[in-house]
A tleap script that builds the chain and sets N, CA, C and O, in Angstrom:
source leaprc.protein.ff14SB
mol = sequence {
  NMET SER LEU GLY SER THR ILE ARG TYR LEU
  VAL VAL ASN SER ILE PHE GLY LEU ILE ILE
  LEU ALA LEU ALA LYS PHE LEU GLY LEU PRO
  VAL PRO ILE ASN LEU ILE THR VAL ILE ILE
  CYS ALA LEU ALA GLY ILE PRO GLY ALA LEU
  LEU VAL LEU LEU LEU PHE VAL LEU GLY PHE
  THR ILE CPRO
}
set mol.1.N position { 15.711 -17.039 -3.228 }
set mol.1.CA position { 15.220 -15.789 -2.782 }
set mol.1.C position { 14.463 -15.891 -1.438 }
set mol.1.O position { 13.535 -16.683 -1.276 }
set mol.2.N position { 14.886 -15.088 -0.532 }
set mol.2.CA position { 14.227 -14.937 0.831 }
set mol.2.C position { 12.859 -14.236 0.784 }
set mol.2.O position { 12.593 -13.537 -0.194 }
set mol.3.N position { 12.000 -14.383 1.762 }
set mol.3.CA position { 10.755 -13.699 1.776 }
set mol.3.C position { 10.965 -12.258 1.962 }
set mol.3.O position { 10.242 -11.444 1.388 }
set mol.4.N position { 11.982 -11.886 2.785 }
set mol.4.CA position { 12.215 -10.404 2.871 }
set mol.4.C position { 12.605 -9.616 1.572 }
set mol.4.O position { 12.166 -8.496 1.311 }
set mol.5.N position { 13.469 -10.318 0.795 }
set mol.5.CA position { 13.864 -9.731 -0.422 }
set mol.5.C position { 12.694 -9.631 -1.495 }
set mol.5.O position { 12.638 -8.682 -2.277 }
set mol.6.N position { 11.773 -10.653 -1.489 }
set mol.6.CA position { 10.560 -10.736 -2.271 }
set mol.6.C position { 9.702 -9.480 -1.988 }
set mol.6.O position { 9.212 -8.761 -2.859 }
set mol.7.N position { 9.589 -9.317 -0.689 }
set mol.7.CA position { 8.539 -8.195 -0.168 }
set mol.7.C position { 9.193 -7.028 -0.571 }
set mol.7.O position { 8.498 -6.188 -1.142 }
set mol.8.N position { 10.470 -6.775 -0.384 }
set mol.8.CA position { 11.112 -5.527 -0.648 }
set mol.8.C position { 10.996 -5.258 -2.227 }
set mol.8.O position { 10.674 -4.139 -2.626 }
set mol.9.N position { 11.247 -6.237 -3.052 }
set mol.9.CA position { 10.966 -6.066 -4.475 }
set mol.9.C position { 9.602 -5.684 -4.786 }
set mol.9.O position { 9.409 -4.732 -5.543 }
set mol.10.N position { 8.618 -6.345 -4.269 }
set mol.10.CA position { 7.174 -5.967 -4.524 }
set mol.10.C position { 6.879 -4.530 -4.132 }
set mol.10.O position { 6.208 -3.797 -4.859 }
set mol.11.N position { 7.448 -4.094 -2.840 }
set mol.11.CA position { 7.103 -2.723 -2.275 }
set mol.11.C position { 7.788 -1.693 -3.178 }
set mol.11.O position { 7.186 -0.648 -3.425 }
set mol.12.N position { 9.013 -1.916 -3.690 }
set mol.12.CA position { 9.717 -1.026 -4.487 }
set mol.12.C position { 9.108 -0.862 -5.846 }
set mol.12.O position { 9.089 0.214 -6.443 }
set mol.13.N position { 8.570 -2.078 -6.342 }
set mol.13.CA position { 7.909 -1.980 -7.667 }
set mol.13.C position { 6.603 -1.193 -7.612 }
set mol.13.O position { 6.261 -0.407 -8.496 }
set mol.14.N position { 5.888 -1.463 -6.494 }
set mol.14.CA position { 4.676 -0.625 -6.233 }
set mol.14.C position { 4.991 0.856 -6.135 }
set mol.14.O position { 4.272 1.672 -6.712 }
set mol.15.N position { 5.919 1.181 -5.504 }
set mol.15.CA position { 6.274 2.617 -5.396 }
set mol.15.C position { 6.588 3.294 -6.631 }
set mol.15.O position { 6.153 4.418 -6.883 }
set mol.16.N position { 7.512 2.479 -7.592 }
set mol.16.CA position { 7.790 3.115 -8.743 }
set mol.16.C position { 6.585 3.043 -9.612 }
set mol.16.O position { 6.529 3.948 -10.444 }
set mol.17.N position { 5.647 2.221 -9.621 }
set mol.17.CA position { 4.413 2.191 -10.376 }
set mol.17.C position { 3.611 3.643 -10.018 }
set mol.17.O position { 3.188 4.391 -10.899 }
set mol.18.N position { 3.480 3.903 -8.569 }
set mol.18.CA position { 2.754 5.042 -8.332 }
set mol.18.C position { 3.483 6.403 -8.675 }
set mol.18.O position { 2.875 7.458 -8.856 }
set mol.19.N position { 4.862 6.257 -8.743 }
set mol.19.CA position { 5.532 7.399 -9.064 }
set mol.19.C position { 5.359 7.681 -10.571 }
set mol.19.O position { 5.253 8.834 -10.989 }
set mol.20.N position { 5.336 6.720 -11.288 }
set mol.20.CA position { 5.159 6.905 -12.819 }
set mol.20.C position { 3.899 7.367 -12.961 }
set mol.20.O position { 3.792 8.296 -13.762 }
set mol.21.N position { 2.728 6.932 -12.327 }
set mol.21.CA position { 1.554 7.492 -12.587 }
set mol.21.C position { 1.340 9.038 -12.215 }
set mol.21.O position { 0.623 9.838 -12.816 }
set mol.22.N position { 2.159 9.275 -11.041 }
set mol.22.CA position { 2.100 10.823 -10.592 }
set mol.22.C position { 2.921 11.579 -11.519 }
set mol.22.O position { 2.564 12.710 -11.850 }
set mol.23.N position { 4.068 11.022 -12.003 }
set mol.23.CA position { 4.859 11.773 -12.992 }
set mol.23.C position { 4.096 11.989 -14.385 }
set mol.23.O position { 4.264 13.050 -14.986 }
set mol.24.N position { 3.300 11.041 -14.879 }
set mol.24.CA position { 2.512 11.163 -15.997 }
set mol.24.C position { 1.492 12.420 -15.875 }
set mol.24.O position { 1.247 13.182 -16.810 }
set mol.25.N position { 0.989 12.507 -14.697 }
set mol.25.CA position { -0.054 13.453 -14.324 }
set mol.25.C position { 0.795 14.943 -14.240 }
set mol.25.O position { 0.391 16.013 -14.696 }
set mol.26.N position { 1.945 14.723 -13.604 }
set mol.26.CA position { 2.748 16.125 -13.497 }
set mol.26.C position { 3.162 16.711 -14.822 }
set mol.26.O position { 3.230 17.925 -15.015 }
set mol.27.N position { 3.462 15.702 -15.815 }
set mol.27.CA position { 3.933 16.170 -17.234 }
set mol.27.C position { 2.722 16.594 -18.018 }
set mol.27.O position { 2.871 16.962 -19.183 }
set mol.28.N position { 1.587 16.570 -17.484 }
set mol.28.CA position { 0.527 17.216 -18.318 }
set mol.28.C position { -0.423 16.204 -18.938 }
set mol.28.O position { -1.354 16.690 -19.580 }
set mol.29.N position { -0.344 14.795 -18.851 }
set mol.29.CA position { -1.210 13.921 -19.236 }
set mol.29.C position { -2.468 13.910 -18.413 }
set mol.29.O position { -2.339 13.667 -17.213 }
set mol.30.N position { -3.666 14.141 -18.896 }
set mol.30.CA position { -4.729 14.225 -18.092 }
set mol.30.C position { -5.248 12.734 -17.539 }
set mol.30.O position { -6.439 12.427 -17.591 }
set mol.31.N position { -4.331 11.938 -17.059 }
set mol.31.CA position { -4.604 10.529 -16.663 }
set mol.31.C position { -5.414 10.687 -15.276 }
set mol.31.O position { -5.014 11.406 -14.360 }
set mol.32.N position { -6.568 9.946 -15.233 }
set mol.32.CA position { -7.286 10.021 -14.070 }
set mol.32.C position { -6.662 9.356 -12.883 }
set mol.32.O position { -6.319 8.176 -12.948 }
set mol.33.N position { -6.501 10.084 -11.789 }
set mol.33.CA position { -5.919 9.401 -10.620 }
set mol.33.C position { -7.111 9.185 -9.574 }
set mol.33.O position { -7.506 10.178 -8.963 }
set mol.34.N position { -7.590 8.185 -9.382 }
set mol.34.CA position { -8.658 7.690 -8.592 }
set mol.34.C position { -8.323 6.574 -7.935 }
set mol.34.O position { -7.183 6.134 -8.086 }
set mol.35.N position { -9.149 5.980 -7.175 }
set mol.35.CA position { -8.865 4.765 -6.298 }
set mol.35.C position { -8.645 3.649 -7.056 }
set mol.35.O position { -7.829 2.827 -6.640 }
set mol.36.N position { -9.315 3.429 -8.270 }
set mol.36.CA position { -9.010 2.210 -9.094 }
set mol.36.C position { -7.520 2.201 -9.643 }
set mol.36.O position { -6.740 1.251 -9.573 }
set mol.37.N position { -7.287 3.418 -10.189 }
set mol.37.CA position { -5.952 3.404 -10.798 }
set mol.37.C position { -4.689 3.318 -9.792 }
set mol.37.O position { -3.599 2.810 -10.054 }
set mol.38.N position { -5.073 3.917 -8.609 }
set mol.38.CA position { -3.956 3.779 -7.544 }
set mol.38.C position { -3.766 2.360 -7.226 }
set mol.38.O position { -2.645 1.854 -7.180 }
set mol.39.N position { -4.955 1.651 -6.986 }
set mol.39.CA position { -4.894 0.297 -6.749 }
set mol.39.C position { -4.309 -0.508 -7.711 }
set mol.39.O position { -3.559 -1.399 -7.313 }
set mol.40.N position { -4.515 -0.366 -8.960 }
set mol.40.CA position { -3.858 -1.061 -9.966 }
set mol.40.C position { -2.249 -0.859 -10.025 }
set mol.40.O position { -1.482 -1.761 -10.363 }
set mol.41.N position { -1.890 0.300 -9.693 }
set mol.41.CA position { -0.560 0.700 -9.668 }
set mol.41.C position { 0.233 0.142 -8.508 }
set mol.41.O position { 1.409 -0.221 -8.537 }
set mol.42.N position { -0.590 0.134 -7.494 }
set mol.42.CA position { 0.020 -0.386 -6.160 }
set mol.42.C position { 0.269 -1.845 -6.178 }
set mol.42.O position { 1.292 -2.341 -5.706 }
set mol.43.N position { -0.771 -2.586 -6.783 }
set mol.43.CA position { -0.653 -3.963 -6.850 }
set mol.43.C position { 0.277 -4.481 -7.930 }
set mol.43.O position { 1.075 -5.378 -7.660 }
set mol.44.N position { 0.202 -3.917 -9.219 }
set mol.44.CA position { 0.973 -4.329 -10.266 }
set mol.44.C position { 2.211 -3.575 -10.532 }
set mol.44.O position { 2.989 -3.986 -11.393 }
set mol.45.N position { 2.443 -2.546 -9.885 }
set mol.45.CA position { 3.680 -1.765 -9.867 }
set mol.45.C position { 3.876 -1.010 -11.218 }
set mol.45.O position { 2.919 -0.373 -11.659 }
set mol.46.N position { 5.050 -1.041 -11.900 }
set mol.46.CA position { 5.426 -0.603 -13.143 }
set mol.46.C position { 4.610 -0.995 -14.312 }
set mol.46.O position { 4.168 -0.144 -15.084 }
set mol.47.N position { 4.358 -2.499 -14.490 }
set mol.47.CA position { 3.430 -2.929 -15.543 }
set mol.47.C position { 2.048 -2.271 -15.319 }
set mol.47.O position { 1.408 -1.884 -16.297 }
set mol.48.N position { 1.582 -2.136 -14.104 }
set mol.48.CA position { 0.218 -1.646 -13.820 }
set mol.48.C position { 0.141 -0.200 -14.369 }
set mol.48.O position { -0.820 0.174 -15.040 }
set mol.49.N position { 1.182 0.592 -14.061 }
set mol.49.CA position { 1.280 2.079 -14.444 }
set mol.49.C position { 1.273 2.161 -15.815 }
set mol.49.O position { 0.552 2.987 -16.375 }
set mol.50.N position { 2.090 1.301 -16.520 }
set mol.50.CA position { 2.191 1.368 -17.894 }
set mol.50.C position { 0.837 0.908 -18.724 }
set mol.50.O position { 0.530 1.343 -19.833 }
set mol.51.N position { 0.072 -0.088 -17.936 }
set mol.51.CA position { -1.147 -0.467 -18.594 }
set mol.51.C position { -2.212 0.805 -18.454 }
set mol.51.O position { -2.899 1.217 -19.389 }
set mol.52.N position { -2.214 1.274 -17.281 }
set mol.52.CA position { -3.087 2.510 -17.162 }
set mol.52.C position { -2.760 3.356 -18.053 }
set mol.52.O position { -3.705 3.852 -18.668 }
set mol.53.N position { -1.512 3.756 -18.385 }
set mol.53.CA position { -1.321 4.823 -19.320 }
set mol.53.C position { -1.743 4.514 -20.807 }
set mol.53.O position { -2.226 5.306 -21.617 }
set mol.54.N position { -1.436 3.124 -20.985 }
set mol.54.CA position { -1.774 2.521 -22.430 }
set mol.54.C position { -3.161 2.614 -22.687 }
set mol.54.O position { -3.571 3.024 -23.772 }
set mol.55.N position { -4.062 2.194 -21.590 }
set mol.55.CA position { -5.414 2.252 -21.781 }
set mol.55.C position { -5.967 3.745 -21.942 }
set mol.55.O position { -6.882 4.006 -22.723 }
set mol.56.N position { -5.387 4.630 -21.201 }
set mol.56.CA position { -5.682 6.029 -21.354 }
set mol.56.C position { -5.424 6.532 -22.836 }
set mol.56.O position { -6.280 7.160 -23.460 }
set mol.57.N position { -4.181 6.209 -23.351 }
set mol.57.CA position { -3.869 6.707 -24.645 }
set mol.57.C position { -4.808 6.079 -25.743 }
set mol.57.O position { -5.151 6.701 -26.749 }
set mol.58.N position { -5.209 4.734 -25.447 }
set mol.58.CA position { -6.114 4.229 -26.374 }
set mol.58.C position { -7.478 4.682 -26.326 }
set mol.58.O position { -8.214 4.346 -27.254 }
set mol.59.N position { -7.952 5.422 -25.353 }
set mol.59.CA position { -9.169 6.156 -25.286 }
set mol.59.C position { -10.175 5.254 -24.239 }
set mol.59.O position { -11.377 5.493 -24.130 }
set mol.60.N position { -9.527 4.264 -23.553 }
set mol.60.CA position { -10.464 3.638 -22.602 }
set mol.60.C position { -10.453 4.452 -21.360 }
set mol.60.O position { -9.433 5.035 -20.992 }
set mol.61.N position { -11.672 4.503 -20.653 }
set mol.61.CA position { -11.702 5.359 -19.431 }
set mol.61.C position { -11.799 4.432 -18.185 }
set mol.61.O position { -12.501 3.430 -18.323 }
set mol.62.N position { -11.248 4.613 -17.103 }
set mol.62.CA position { -11.213 3.881 -15.946 }
set mol.62.C position { -12.102 4.617 -14.981 }
set mol.62.O position { -11.759 5.747 -14.632 }
set mol.63.N position { -13.173 4.103 -14.532 }
set mol.63.CA position { -14.099 4.912 -13.732 }
set mol.63.C position { -13.599 5.166 -12.499 }
set mol.63.O position { -14.248 5.835 -11.695 }
savepdb mol mol.pdb
quit
């Protein structure tokens, strides 16, 4: 796997993570969208977005 395809994979994963977070907010979940949640989703992508949603559902707040 070349460096270009790895970078492309990470960028696409990050974009989809941010889309999932925005979609959850659009669908009515009062998930906080702040700097920390955006950074988590941008760095971890889809798993990061799912983690933020899971923590929100379990009652943990992200400042």
